[in-house]
C-alpha positions in Angstrom: 0.0 0.0 0.0 2.9 2.3 0.8 4.3 1.8 -2.7 1.0 2.8 -4.3 0.9 6.0 -2.3 4.5 6.7 -3.2 3.8 6.3 -6.9 0.7 8.5 -6.7 2.8 11.2 -4.9 5.5 11.0 -7.6 3.0 11.3 -10.4 1.2 14.2 -8.8 4.5 16.0 -8.1 5.6 15.7 -11.7 2.3 17.0 -13.0 2.3 19.8 -10.5 5.9 20.8 -11.5 4.8 20.8 -15.2 1.8 23.0 -14.5 3.9 25.5 -12.4 6.4 25.7 -15.2 3.7 26.4 -17.7 2.4 29.3 -15.5 5.9 30.8 -15.2 6.5 30.6 -18.9 3.2 32.5 -19.6 3.9 35.3 -17.0 6.4 37.3 -19.0 10.1 37.3 -19.7 11.5 39.6 -17.1 13.9 38.2 -14.6 12.5 39.6 -11.4 8.9 40.1 -12.3 7.0 43.1 -13.7 6.0 46.1 -11.7 2.6 46.8 -13.2 0.0 48.8 -11.5 -3.0 47.4 -13.5 -5.2 44.6 -12.3 -5.5 41.7 -14.7 -8.0 38.9 -14.3 -7.2 35.3 -15.2 -9.0 34.0 -18.3 -9.1 30.8 -20.3 -6.2 28.5 -20.0 -4.5 30.7 -17.4 -7.4 30.3 -15.0 -7.5 26.5 -15.7 -3.8 26.2 -14.8 -4.3 28.3 -11.7 -7.2 26.3 -10.4 -5.6 22.9 -11.3 -2.5 24.0 -9.3 -4.6 24.6 -6.2 -6.5 21.3 -6.7 -3.4 19.2 -7.3 -1.6 20.8 -4.3 -4.6 19.8 -2.1 -4.6 16.3 -3.5 -0.9 16.0 -3.0 -1.2 17.0 0.7 -4.1 14.6 1.2 -2.3 11.7 -0.3 0.8 12.5 1.7 -1.3 12.5 4.9 -2.9 9.2 3.9 0.6 7.8 3.2 1.7 8.6 6.7 -1.5 7.4 8.2 -1.5 3.9 6.6 2.3 3.3 6.7 
């Protein structure tokens, strides 16, 4: 059972890293971020990536807790 949880955690971690890298790539090309004073809402794929990051982070924490609980 511990092996299954470990494999699930590795898969979620790889997908989470990929989603985070996609978000960084779409945010601009400046090194230290942009100092913009305008508010911009997330739309389309950017919102999907943002929400999936939150969901995957929650699933990752839940699986990690279950891994500790059942090991």
